[in-house]
C-alpha positions in Angstrom: 36.7 -27.3 23.5 33.0 -27.6 23.4 32.7 -24.2 25.0 34.9 -22.6 22.3 33.0 -24.5 19.4 29.8 -23.1 21.0 31.1 -19.5 21.3 32.3 -19.5 17.7 28.8 -21.0 16.5 27.1 -18.1 18.3 29.6 -15.4 17.0 29.1 -16.6 13.4 25.3 -17.0 13.6 25.3 -13.2 15.0 27.6 -12.1 12.3 25.5 -13.7 9.6 22.4 -12.2 11.1 23.9 -8.7 11.3 25.2 -8.9 7.8 21.5 -8.8 6.5 20.7 -5.6 8.1 21.3 -1.8 8.0 20.3 1.2 10.1 19.1 4.4 8.7 18.4 7.8 10.3 16.3 10.5 8.2 15.0 13.9 8.3 12.3 15.0 5.9 11.3 18.7 5.1 7.9 19.2 3.5 4.6 20.9 3.3 1.0 19.7 3.8 -1.0 20.4 0.6 -4.4 21.8 1.1 -6.7 20.0 -1.5 -10.1 21.6 -0.4 -11.2 25.4 -0.1 -12.1 24.9 3.5 -9.0 23.0 4.3 -7.5 24.1 7.6 -4.9 26.8 7.3 -1.3 25.4 7.1 0.8 27.5 9.3 4.3 25.8 9.2 6.1 23.3 7.2 6.1 19.6 7.9 9.1 18.2 9.8 9.6 14.4 10.1 12.2 12.4 12.1 12.4 8.8 10.8 14.4 5.6 11.8 14.6 2.6 9.6 15.8 -0.7 9.7 16.6 -2.5 6.4 16.9 -6.0 5.8 18.8 -7.0 2.6 17.1 -9.9 0.9 18.9 -13.0 -0.3 18.7 -14.9 -3.4 17.2 -17.8 -1.6 13.5 -17.3 -2.1 11.8 -17.3 -5.5 10.2 -13.8 -5.2 13.6 -12.2 -4.1 15.3 -13.6 -7.2 12.7 -12.6 -9.6 12.6 -9.0 -8.2 16.4 -8.7 -8.1 16.9 -8.8 -4.3 15.2 -5.7 -3.1 15.7 -4.5 0.2 12.8 -4.7 2.9 12.6 -1.5 5.1 10.9 -0.9 8.2 10.4 2.9 8.9 9.1 4.5 12.3 8.7 8.3 12.3 7.1 11.3 14.0 5.6 13.9 11.6 4.2 17.3 12.1 1.2 18.2 9.8 1.5 22.1 9.7 -1.3 22.9 12.1 -1.0 21.2 15.5 -4.1 22.9 16.9 -6.3 21.4 14.4 -4.7 18.6 12.5 -2.3 17.5 15.4 0.7 15.4 14.6 1.1 12.0 13.4 3.2 8.8 14.0 3.6 6.2 11.3 5.1 2.8 10.9 5.4 1.8 7.2 7.1 -1.5 5.8 8.5 -0.7 2.4 10.3 -2.6 -0.4 13.4 -0.8 -1.9 14.6 -1.4 -5.6 17.9 -0.3 -7.2 17.3 1.8 -10.1 21.1 2.1 -11.0 24.4 2.0 -9.5 27.9 3.7 -10.4 31.1 3.3 -8.4 30.1 5.3 -5.3 26.5 6.6 -6.1 23.2 4.6 -6.5 19.6 5.5 -6.8 17.0 3.6 -5.2 13.2 3.6 -5.4 11.1 2.8 -2.2 7.4 2.0 -2.0 5.7 1.3 1.3 2.2 1.0 2.9 1.7 0.9 6.6 -0.3 2.5 9.2 -0.4 6.0 10.7 -1.8 7.5 14.0 -3.1 11.1 14.1 -3.2 12.8 17.5 -6.3 14.8 16.5 -9.2 14.0 14.3 -12.7 15.6 13.2 -14.9 16.0 16.2 -18.5 17.6 15.6 -18.2 19.4 19.0 -14.5 19.9 19.7 -12.7 20.0 16.4 -15.2 20.7 13.7 -12.6 22.6 11.8 -10.8 19.4 10.8 -12.6 18.4 7.8 -9.5 16.2 6.7 -9.5 13.2 8.8 -12.3 11.5 10.7 -10.4 8.6 12.5 -7.1 8.4 14.5 -6.0 5.2 12.8 -5.3 5.6 9.1 -3.5 3.8 6.3 -0.1 5.5 5.5 1.4 5.2 2.0 5.0 6.5 1.2 6.8 6.8 -2.0 10.2 8.1 -2.5 13.3 8.2 -4.6 16.9 8.2 -2.9 20.3 8.8 -4.0 23.0 7.1 -1.9 26.7 8.1 -2.0 29.1 5.7 -0.3 31.8 7.6 2.0 33.0 4.5 3.8 32.5 0.9 3.0 29.6 0.6 5.6 28.3 4.2 5.6 26.1 6.0 3.1 24.8 9.5 2.8 21.6 10.0 1.0 19.3 12.7 -0.4 16.1 12.3 -2.1 12.5 13.2 -2.0 9.1 11.8 -2.1 5.4 11.9 -0.8 3.4 10.6 2.2 -0.3 10.2 2.1 -2.6 9.4 5.0 -6.4 8.0 4.4 -8.8 5.9 6.1 -10.2 4.7 2.7 -13.5 6.2 3.3 -14.3 3.9 6.2 -15.0 7.1 8.6 -16.0 10.5 7.4 -14.6 13.1 6.7 -11.7 11.5 4.6 -10.2 14.3 2.4 -6.8 12.7 3.2 -3.4 14.4 3.8 -0.6 14.7 1.3 2.8 15.7 2.1 5.6 16.0 -0.5 9.1 16.1 1.1 12.7 16.4 0.5 14.9 14.0 2.6 18.5 13.9 3.9 19.9 11.0 5.9 22.8 8.7 6.8 22.6 4.8 6.6 24.9 2.4 8.2 25.1 -1.0 6.2 26.3 -4.3 7.3 28.0 -6.6 4.4 25.3 -7.8 2.1 25.2 -11.5 2.3 25.8 -13.5 -1.0 24.0 -16.5 -2.0 25.7 -18.8 -4.7 24.3 -18.7 -8.1 23.7 -22.4 -8.1 21.0 -22.2 -5.5 19.2 -19.4 -7.5 19.4 -21.4 -10.6 18.0 -24.4 -8.7 15.0 -22.6 -7.3 14.1 -21.1 -10.7 14.6 -24.5 -12.4 12.2 -26.1 -10.0 9.3 -23.7 -11.0 6.6 -25.1 -13.4 6.6 -23.7 -17.0 5.0 -20.4 -17.2 1.3 -21.1 -18.3 -0.1 -17.8 -20.0 -3.5 -19.3 -20.9 -6.5 -17.2 -20.1 -8.2 -18.2 -16.8 -11.9 -17.4 -15.8 -12.6 -16.1 -12.3 -15.2 -15.0 -10.0 -14.9 -12.6 -7.1 -17.2 -11.4 -4.4 -16.9 -8.3 -2.2 -18.0 -6.6 1.0 -17.3 -3.1 1.8 -18.2 -0.6 4.5 -18.8 3.1 4.5 -20.6 5.8 6.3 -23.5 8.0 5.0 -22.9 11.6 4.3 -23.0 12.3 8.1 -19.8 11.8 10.4 -19.6 9.2 13.0 -22.8 7.6 11.9 -23.5 4.1 11.3 -21.7 2.0 8.5 -23.5 0.5 5.8 -22.5 -2.4 3.7 -21.7 -2.4 -0.1 -21.9 -5.7 -2.1 -20.1 -6.6 -5.2 -19.6 -9.7 -7.6 -17.3 -9.7 -10.6 -16.7 -12.3 -13.4 -13.7 -12.0 -15.6 -10.7 -13.5 -17.1 -6.8 -13.3 -16.1 -3.7 -14.0 -17.9 -0.1 -14.3 -16.5 2.1 -11.6 -18.4 5.2 -12.8 -16.8 5.9 -14.8 -13.6 5.6 -11.5 -11.5 2.8 -10.0 -13.5 -1.0 -10.8 -13.9 -3.4 -8.8 -15.9 -7.2 -9.2 -15.5 -10.4 -8.0 -17.3 -13.8 -8.2 -15.5 -17.4 -7.0 -15.4 -18.8 -6.0 -12.0 -22.3 -5.4 -10.4 -22.1 -3.4 -7.2 -24.8 -2.3 -4.9 -24.1 0.5 -2.3 -26.7 0.6 0.5 -25.3 3.7 2.1 -26.9 6.4 -0.1 -30.1 4.4 -0.2 -30.2 4.7 3.6 -29.6 8.4 3.4 -32.4 8.9 0.9 -34.7 6.8 2.7 -34.1 8.6 6.1 -34.4 12.0 4.2 -37.8 10.6 2.5 -37.5 13.4 -0.2 -37.0 11.2 -3.2 -38.6 8.2 -4.9 -36.5 5.2 -3.9 -35.6 2.6 -6.6 -32.9 0.1 -5.9 -31.6 0.3 -9.5 -30.7 3.8 -9.1 -28.0 2.8 -6.5 -26.7 -0.1 -8.5 -23.5 0.1 -10.5 -22.3 -1.8 -13.5 -18.7 -1.6 -14.5 -15.8 -2.9 -16.6 -12.4 -3.1 -15.2 -8.7 -3.8 -15.9 -6.6 -4.9 -13.0 -2.8 -5.4 -12.7 -1.1 -7.4 -10.0 2.5 -7.8 -9.1 3.0 -11.3 -7.6 5.1 -12.2 -4.6 4.2 -15.9 -4.3 1.4 -15.9 -1.8 0.8 -12.2 -2.1 -0.2 -9.9 -4.8 -0.1 -6.1 -5.0 -3.2 -5.0 -6.8 -3.9 -1.8 -9.0 -6.9 -1.3 -11.3 -8.9 1.2 -13.2 -12.4 1.0 -14.9 -15.4 2.8 -15.9 -18.9 2.9 -14.7 -21.4 1.9 -17.6 -24.5 3.4 -16.0 -25.5 6.7 -14.0 -26.1 6.1 -10.2 -27.1 8.4 -7.4 -24.4 10.6 -6.0 -21.9 9.6 -8.7 -18.9 11.5 -8.4 -16.9 10.3 -11.5 -17.1 7.8 -14.4 -13.8 6.4 -13.4 -13.3 3.8 -10.7 -10.0 2.8 -9.3 -8.6 0.3 -6.7 -5.4 -0.6 -4.8 -4.7 -3.4 -2.4 -3.4 -6.8 -1.6 -4.4 -10.3 -2.3 -3.4 -13.2 -0.3 -3.3 -16.6 -2.2 -3.9 -19.7 -0.5 -1.2 -21.5 -2.7 2.0 -19.9 -3.9 1.2 -18.4 -7.4 4.7 -19.0 -8.6 4.1 -22.7 -8.3 0.4 -23.2 -9.0 -1.7 -21.2 -11.5 -5.1 -23.4 -11.4 -7.7 -23.6 -8.8 -6.4 -20.6 -6.8 -8.5 -19.1 -3.8 -7.7 -15.8 -2.5 -8.7 -13.1 0.0 -8.1 -9.5 -0.6 -8.3 -6.1 0.9 -8.8 -3.2 -1.6 -9.4 0.5 -1.3 -12.0 1.5 -3.9 -12.2 5.1 -5.2 -13.9 7.6 -7.6 -10.9 8.3 -9.7 -8.5 9.2 -7.0 -10.8 9.9 -4.2 -11.2 7.0 -1.8 -14.6 5.8 -1.3 -14.6 2.7 0.8 -12.6 -0.4 1.9 -13.6 -3.7 0.6 -13.0 -7.3 1.5 -12.6 -9.7 -1.4 -13.0 -13.4 -1.9 -12.0 -14.9 -5.2 -11.3 -18.2 -7.2 -9.7 -18.9 -10.5 -10.2 -22.0 -12.5 
């Protein structure tokens, strides 16, 4: 009898586990877009084989309830880049969040947003692969955006078509870093296990336990440390220091908006000019003053950060008046439950407009 009960317990546990998951096989057809006059010749289309494990989130966590129970996807793929001799090929692993846009009887549309890592089989080398002016490192960040239409042919099987774009970049940590952009069309098949259902009473209880939404303005301070190379490739990396003061406000439980002023000092161009010895060195010429607006989607302890701003002064080797950022923050305490006296650590990619400049680690605190 005990053996029978144990067998049933294991079976039921396995069934519940399986019901949370789905498996997906995809093929992508795309092209590598040359974004520079000296970009290597693209000789062929890009072909991608991808396998994805999907996990259906349940309404038993605050963030999944607030975001409408999105699906978490873990994608592994092999991708050709259009010029194997110079650019090589790529492997990527990208975790994603998938949101339902609309649903009819058998058809639905989903939007998938992911950020992970990609490995290039070839990179720039001053002696052996100098034609590769695109990527200076084997390990890079990989961003994937796509829209998918799914059609249910059986209870557990969906056919899907869609399109999107894959982007590779090292964030300016190693030169060169033009980046790779591959728009693509996708076709695939998905085997879905039954999506688990959590009672509404649990969802309502979790939301009811949250503190009242406090939308007052909160002052904050934020310091940053970045790294980048000089104009040469494979050279030493130089630090970039920043400090920002501002105010933030919760626009909703999942949305935070911040306004700030920032001082930034980049030692890389200063070191480059000092080495050349051709200009008069004045530290203020390498300093930057800016104002920025930053938005953040909150996931409890995590936040997805996007920001845009303008530089208020001219500085050496300035490429744009526009600054932008994208990255993540990790909060010491769950932001859904505590708004005051938050400490966070972040990792952001900073850019001139859309051209990545450096990667920055952030330490922040709000009152």
